[in-house]
N, C-alpha and C positions, 0 to 999 in steps of 0.2 A: 504494500500498498504504499509507504513511503519511498518507493522506487518510481512508483505510478506520478506521485502528487511532485516529486522533484523532475521529472521527465516533464510533465503538464507545465511546471513554471518554467522549466527553460525553456521551452516551445513557445511560450506566450514572450519572455523576454526575447527572444530573437528577432521573435514578427515585430517587435517594438520598435527594435533597432534601425536608423535611416539609414537609405539605400547608399552604399558605399560607405560602410559604417568602417574606419581606420581600425580594425580592431587588432590588424596585424602589425600595427608601427612601432607598439612595442620593441619588435623583432627587428629592426632598422641597427645595425652596428653603429658608433659613431663616425662620422664621416670624417675623411683624412683632407689634408690641405686643398689638395687637388681637387676634391669633390666641392668643398666649401667655395672655392674660387669660380668652378663652375657654376654652381648656385647663384652667386651674387653676381655673377655674370648676365644669369636668366630672367633674375628679378623675380616678381610676385608669385610665379607660380612654382616655383624651389621652398615656398616658407615652408609647406607641411613636411617637407624633409631636413631643412634646421631643425625643426622644432619635436616632430615625432624620433629621429634618431639621437635626440638628449646631448645634442653637438653642442659642448657649453658655450656662452656668450663669452667668457675670455678666447678661447680658441677661436670662433669667429672673428673677434674684434683683432685677433693677430693677424689672420689672414686679411682681413681688410686694409689692415697696415701693413703687412708685407707687399703686399699688391697694389698698393696706393691706390686704391678706391677714396673717391673725393669727403666720402663719408662712412667713417667706421660707429661700430656699437658705442662706444665712447664718447663719439661725438655725438650721439643722438643723444645718449642719458645726460652729457650737460646740457645740452641746447633745449631740447624738450622737457626734461625735468628737472633740470638744475642740480645733479648729482654725479657723484664721481663713481664710476663704473667699478671701480676697486673698493668701494665699500660697502657694495651691496652682491658681489660675489656671493655664492653662486646661482641663486636664484632670480637676482636681478629684483625684484620687488620690493619698491618703496611707497605701494599703495596708491599709484597713480594711474591706472588702467583709464583707455578712454571708455565710453560705453555709447558714442554714436560717432558718424563720420564727422560730423562738425567740428566736436574734440578731436578726433586725429587730424582733423586739417587744420588745426590751431598751431599741434604740435608739429607738423609737418612744415609749416609755413616758419615757425621760429628756428628751425634746422636750417631751412633754405635760407634766411635771412642773415644766420650767423657765419653763413659760409659765402655769402657775397652774391646772393642771388638777387638780381635788381628789381624784380617783381614776384617776392613770394608768394603774395594775395592771389596770383593767379593760378597757382596749382592747389588742388584739393583731391581728396580721398574721396570716393562715393560708394556707394553700395547698393543692390537690388537684392528687395529682402524675400523674396516670392518662395523663396525654398528653405527659411528658414527652419521651417519646423521638420524638415528632410536633413537639417544639421548643416545646410551648406548656406552661401552668400556667394556676392558676384562683386567682384571689389574693383575698382580702377582708379587709377590716378590720371588726372586729366587738367589739361591747362584750358583756363576759361578766362577769356581775356575780357569779359565785363563782370561788372559786381551785381548789377540789377537786370535781370534776364524774364522776358513774356515766352512763356513755352506751353505745349501743349502737355495735359496730364499722361502720364503713359496707361494708365489704369482707367481711367474715367473718359473714354469717347467725348470728345466735343467740349470737354472744361480745357479752357484756357487759365494760365494762373503768373499773377507777377511774383516771382520771387526775388530775394536776397540772402545775403549772407545768415541774417538771424532765421531761416525757416527751413527746418527739416529737410523739407520736397528740394529745395538747393542741392543737395547732396547725393543726388542722383546724376549720371551722363545723360548729356542732351547733345544729338546730334545735330540740330539745327533748334530754330527759334520758332517762333507761330508763324512767322513770314519766310519759312524756308531758306533763312540764313545757316550758312554755316556756323556752328557757334564750340562746340566742344574737340581738341585735340585728345585722342586716346595717348597716355606716355608708356602706359602699362596697363595691364589688367591680369586676371586670373580669378578663378571657380577656388573658395575656400572653405573646408571644414570648420564650423564655428567654432568648436573648442579649442583652434590649433591657434587662433587669435585671442583668445580669451585672456592670458595674464600679460603682466607687464613686461615678461622677458618676449613672450614670440611678439606684442607690438611694436618693441624694440625693434625687433626684427623685419619686422611691414616695413615701419617707418624707414631703417634705414636702408633697404633696398628700393625702395619708394624714394628716396632723396637722391640717391643713387642715377637711379633713372632719368630725374629731370635734370641736374646738374649734368647730363650727359647728354641731355637736349635725344633723348631718344624718343621714336614713336612706333609703336606698337599696333599692327595691325590684326581684322579679324574680330574686334571688338562686338562691332553691331549686329552682326550676324549671329553670335553667340548669345548677348543679350536677347534677341529676339525667340531663340530657343529657349532661352531662360525662362522669360516670362510667361512663354507657352507652356511651361509644366517638362520640359525637356533638359532641365540641368545635366541629367545624367549621360547624355551625350557629349555634352562640352567637358564634363569632367573626365570623362574615360579617353577621349582626344587629347587633353591638356596631360592628365597623368601619362600617359604612352612617351609624350614626347619629353617632360620634365622627368622621369625616371631614366630613360635612356643618357640624359644629358647631367644628369647627377650621381651616374655610374652606378646604379641600383640594376638588379635583374628583375626585380622584381617591384610593382607601385601598390600604393597604399588604398586604392579606391578599387574596390573590389564590386 
């Protein structure tokens, strides 16, 4: 009877897990210096590998410094949080996690300003949250040349909104404004498990990757088609394609997304 109840409970638990639950993530070995460098060059999509492999912030920071990344983990802690990394190791937690992309964007802009970016306010972090209940969000770093925008609501047909930096709706990507004029340039993007960006240490990794992409003047293709699939409910396709590419680039034989 006990075994039957245990089996039934386990079945219910497994059914409740989100698609692509990274249950094998703890099996990832710590990443070597070359793998970390590849991950840093790749950008946001490598965040889960840096986080789930439990590669220490000190090691990631060391690679940033030896490979002359424009922004290191230490830079992020000093600029965004006003903390010295060495005072917080190993967990990197000072109680300053962001809850919204509005807050995340403020951190990113602080880093960019300290690194000499002339218009840090033009760069923001955005997210699409339609798959959050499944455990995933679609994140993008965008360059937006205007602080006040008039755009079509992504989820309410026919609705036009006036948005500014104080509005949470501002922190979604917009391909064009309400007149059809091109608006956002996608610097980098990725589908990410919610749990892999829930701690300050993993958020610091995301901010560091984002800031480097901005300062390197990178532009990433493919976002708008991925967003259309994501909003339609097909986040699974986006995650599978992304994870296959990222897994190979990070030097693992198997990805985390199943």
